[in-house]
Structure formats: structure tokens, C-alpha cells
N, C-alpha and C positions, 0 to 999 in steps of 0.2 A: 120466292116466296114475289105475290106482292104486293101493301098494307097502304092503305088512303085510307088519311086522317078528316075529318069532316066536323068542320065548328066555325059559328053565323055563317052559313055562308061561302068559306070560306077552306081551300081545300090543297092539305097539307099532306108530303107522304113519302110509303118508302121504295123505290124499287127499284128496279138494272132495267137498264137500258139497253138493250142488245138489237133491238126497233124501233131507236132514237127516240131518244126526248118528246122532240115540241110529236113526234106521234105519241108519244103514249099522255100524257098530256091533255092532249087534245079529248085523247079517249074520252081523259080522267071525267074533261067538263062533262064531254058527253051522255054519262053515265049518273050524270050525278046532276044533270042540268045549275052546275056554277057554274058562276062565271073568270068570278077571279080566286086561281092560283098566289099564293101566296110563299112557298117554305116547296125546297126542293133540294131528295138529299138521296145522297146513291149514289150508287152505280155507274159516272156516267158513258161509259167505251167511250172513250176520245185516246184517239194515241199520239198527234201531233198539231201541232196551231197549223189547222189542215185545214180546207174549207167546208166542211163536219161544223169543226170545232165553232170556226167559224159564223156559224146557221147558224151553230146555238144560239149562241154570245146572242144575236145578232133577236131572234122568234125573242130570250129570255127577254129583250129588255124592252121590245112594243110591247110582251105579257105584260111589264111591269112588274116582275121577281123581282121581290128587292133581296129573296132568303135564298143563297147560294153557300149550297154542304156537296160536295163534289170526298165521295170513297170512291174503292175499292175499286180497279179496270178505270183508274181517268190517268195518263201516264200525266211525266210533270213538264212536255211543253205544252200540254192541254191546257195544264194547273194556275204554269203562269199566263196564262191567255185571261183566261178565268179570273186571274188577279187580281188580271191589267186593267180592267173593265168595271169590275165590282166587289175588290181587295176579300174575297173567301180565308174563309176556312177552312182545310180540308179535315174535312175529321175522322174522326179519333179515336182508343177505347175509352171507359164510361164518360164520351161527352154528354148533356142536358140541356136538350132548347130547349125550350121555352117560347114562346108568341105567342 
């Protein structure tokens, strides 16, 4: 299941990223006509601090995405890389997000 929430010309979404985060985000921007993505929440499907993780971090920086919340299917080495760059918090049961 994929769910996107649009408010005040920004897009927030919850998804699973088997096909790549940047692809999903660019597609969401294309179909909504929005330019700015504020938050990324979901299963990043990244296993290590490898080239794919580094490209994803670079993409988030280029897009100025500041609210980053990895959940399922994101292994510890990738979480460490995201924490080092963004001081992320991992999604846990019961979390409430206010944007």
C-alpha cells in the first residue's frame, strides 16, 4: 500500500521503496505537480552503507528533504549512515508525526 498526503504545496508520503526512493519521490512530484517534498517515511530497503545508500543520502540533500524517518527493511549500517548525515529517528510503533 502506498499513501501520500499533500498539504500546502508540499508532499509527505508513506511507502515502501523496492524500486528506489528517488524514483518514488520524483514520480510523486510528477503526478502531483508539487516541487517540495518535506518528509520521507517508510521502508527504505537499504541494506548497508553502500553506493545505493550514499546516492540516496545525496539525493535527499539535493532535494533539501529534512524530515527523514526510515522504518522496516532498513538495515543497521544504512541507518547509521542516515543518522550521521541527518540525525534521523527510526520509526517505531506509536510514533506521532506533526508537520
